[in-house]
N, C-alpha and C positions, 0 to 999 in steps of 0.2 A: 504493499500499499505504500503510495506517494503522499506524504504530509504537506500541508501549507503552513506557512510560517504565521498566516492570519488568524488562525483558531486553534485552541489547544487540541493536543492528540487525543485526550479523551473525546473531547466533544465531535471529533472527526471520526472516531470509532463509532459513536453512538450514531452519527449520522449515517454511516454504512448499514448499520444495522438498522435502522429506522428504513433506510432505502429499500432493503431486502424484506422489509416487513410491507410495505407499501406496494412492492412489486410483485408479492406474494410468494417469494422464494422462501420465505419465512412465514408460516401461519400460526394462528392463536392456537396455542397447547404447544407448539414444537418446543423441544430442547433445544438450548444454545449450547454451542462447545463450552468446555471448560475455560475456565480463567487462564489456565497455562496454555491450554492448546491453541486459544485465540491468540495470546501474547505471542506463540511461538510464531504464529500464521503471518500476523502483521509485524514481527520484530521488534516489540515494545515490550518495555518491564511489565510483568503481571500486576503490579501495583496499579499502573496506569488502566490496564484492563478492569480491575477490580473497581477502580474509580467510574469507568465506564457503565459498568453494570449497575453500580451503585445510583447513579444518577438516572439511568433508565428506570430502576427501581422506584425512585423519588418520584419519576414521572407518570408511574402505575401503568408503564410499557410491558415490564417483564416482572415475573415473581419469583422468588427463590424458594424453591423447596427443600428444606434442609435436608442436607445428607444425600439428594439427589442431583440437585443443579438448578439453573435458572430456565424459565420456561417463558414464552411469549403469552401476556396476560390477554384476557379476554378483552375486546372491544379495543386493543392497541392500535390496529389499523385505523380504525374511526378516529381516534384522539390524535395521531400523528397526522391525519389527512386535515382534520379541521385545523390544529396548531399551524399546519405549514401552508396552508391557505391564508388563514390569518396573517402570518408574517408575510407573504408573498402580496397581499392587497396593501397592507398597510406599509411595507418597506421596500419592496422591488417595483411594483406597477407604478407608484408615483413619479419615482426617476425616470423609467421606461417611457411613460406618457410625456413627461416633460421632454424627453429627448425626441421623441417621434413627432411633436407640436413643432418644436424648434427645426427639425428637418423637412417639416412640410408634408408629414405621411397623411392621407386620407384614411378614414374609417374602413372605405372598400380595399385601398392598397393593404392594409394591415390585415384584413381579413383574408384576401387573395394570398399574401405572404404566410399567413398562419395555415390555411388549407394545403397549401404546396408543402410547407413543413410535415404536416401529418401525413399527407400520403407520401412523401419521400422516406418518412421513417415508420412508416405501415402501422400509425396510431389513428386512433379515432376519436371524437370528442364527445 
């Protein structure tokens, strides 16, 4: 995993796990890798992964079944989607809209570009 200097490593690992939950790669009830296994995979200290898991647990996205491991919590995907949409709408879109307006894009041009992106990446809205 390539880490960015702008965000803490544990937050980036949490984001990766959240992405896997959103994509369906990890489903509610699925067991996560152990702290040590994930630390070895992403080449970080196990304490960093433990902090990641604690953060996800505090956000009620995973649960710890003592002696068994960490599991994806019920409703995790919905909670992640709701929070990410909120952040996108309040933090990302306003700047993107400002740039689009400065560059003179029309709503129709934006719609056409968006539809083209979806088609090229085999996504649907």
